[in-house]
N, C-alpha and C positions, 0 to 999 in steps of 0.2 A: 493594387497595392499591396505587397508580398509582407508578411507576418515574419518576423524574427523567432526562430524557436529555441528555447533556451533547456537546457538538460536538467535533468531532475534524478536524485539517485535515492535509490530503495536498496534497505538490505533487510531479507526478510529472515526470522529466525522462527522455523517450526519447532513448537515445544511439546508438543502432544498430538496425537491422532486418537480423536473417539467418536462414534456414533458418525463413523464412513466422512471425517471432513478434520480440518485442521484448526488447531489453535495456538497460538504466537503473537510474535511481535513484528511489527514493521518499523523500521528505524529510517527516518528523511529528515534532512535537514535541523539534524539536533533534537528531533522529537522522537518518541516512542510513544508508539501507537500500539493498546493490545487488540486483538481480533479473536473471534471465537469461532468463526467458520471462514472456509475458503470464498463464500459467496461476500462475505463481510470485509474481507482482506482485497476482493476484487473491488467492490464500490467502494473501499477508501482510497485505491490506488486512481479509478477513476475518479473520483472527486478532486483529488490533490492536483492530478494533471489538468484538469478542466480547470481550476483556479488559477493556474500559472499562463493560460492560453489567452 
């Protein structure tokens, strides 16, 4: 059985660059999530995508 894939849209706003990493806000589905590193951003996106599958 094949799963249907739904789309999810992200808006990433990089507000600062300190200690060789990004800080900013991720907006998706009406929520704003702040992140303090590029790794935190990627882990947050992975979590959001995984929960939708």
